[in-house]
C-alpha positions in Angstrom: 127.7 99.6 105.7 124.3 98.6 107.1 122.7 95.3 108.0 121.3 94.6 104.5 124.7 94.9 102.8 126.0 92.1 105.0 123.7 89.8 103.0 125.1 88.2 99.8 124.4 90.2 96.6 123.5 93.4 98.5 125.9 96.2 97.9 125.6 99.8 99.0 123.5 100.9 96.0 120.9 98.2 96.4 120.9 98.7 100.2 120.1 102.4 99.7 117.3 101.5 97.2 115.9 99.0 99.7 116.0 101.8 102.4 114.2 104.2 100.0 111.6 101.4 99.5 111.1 101.2 103.3 113.0 98.0 103.8 115.7 98.6 106.4 116.4 95.2 107.9 117.0 91.6 106.8 113.8 90.6 108.6 111.8 93.3 106.6 113.3 91.9 103.4 112.3 88.4 104.3 108.8 89.5 105.1 108.6 91.5 101.9 110.1 88.8 99.6 112.3 89.2 96.7 109.6 89.9 94.1 107.8 92.6 96.1 111.1 94.1 97.1 112.2 94.2 93.5 108.9 95.9 92.5 109.5 98.5 95.1 113.0 99.1 93.8 111.7 99.2 90.2 109.3 102.0 91.2 112.3 104.0 92.3 114.7 102.9 89.6 113.1 101.8 86.3 116.3 100.2 85.2 116.1 97.5 87.9 117.1 94.4 86.1 116.7 90.6 86.3 120.1 90.3 88.0 118.9 92.5 90.8 115.8 90.4 91.2 117.9 87.3 91.4 120.3 89.0 93.8 117.5 89.8 96.2 116.3 86.1 96.0 119.9 84.9 96.7 120.2 87.3 99.6 117.1 85.8 101.2 118.6 82.3 100.7 122.0 83.4 101.9 123.7 82.5 98.6 125.2 84.2 95.6 122.5 84.6 93.0 124.5 82.6 90.5 124.0 79.5 92.7 120.2 79.7 92.6 118.5 76.6 91.3 117.8 76.7 87.6 114.0 76.3 88.2 114.1 79.4 90.5 116.0 81.4 87.9 113.4 80.4 85.3 110.5 81.4 87.7 112.2 84.8 88.4 112.8 85.3 84.7 109.2 84.7 83.9 108.2 87.1 86.7 110.7 89.8 85.4 109.5 89.4 81.8 105.9 90.0 82.9 106.9 93.6 83.8 108.7 94.5 80.6 
């Protein structure tokens, strides 16, 4: 278990994908942002879903993604849909 998997919503699979995307620390994830990190993961794993995007945003905020504000979820959904 690495540093990233200590964040909410980040399990071993997502942590490995983040590593493959060149993101190895929480600070690197913060600098990259959830949207760009998700795009990097999507380049590796085309099945990267909306929940993964929300999970990354929640990790940055230190909360479970289910607790993200509705407005944030809507913005993330719009972003996700723009890549379908």
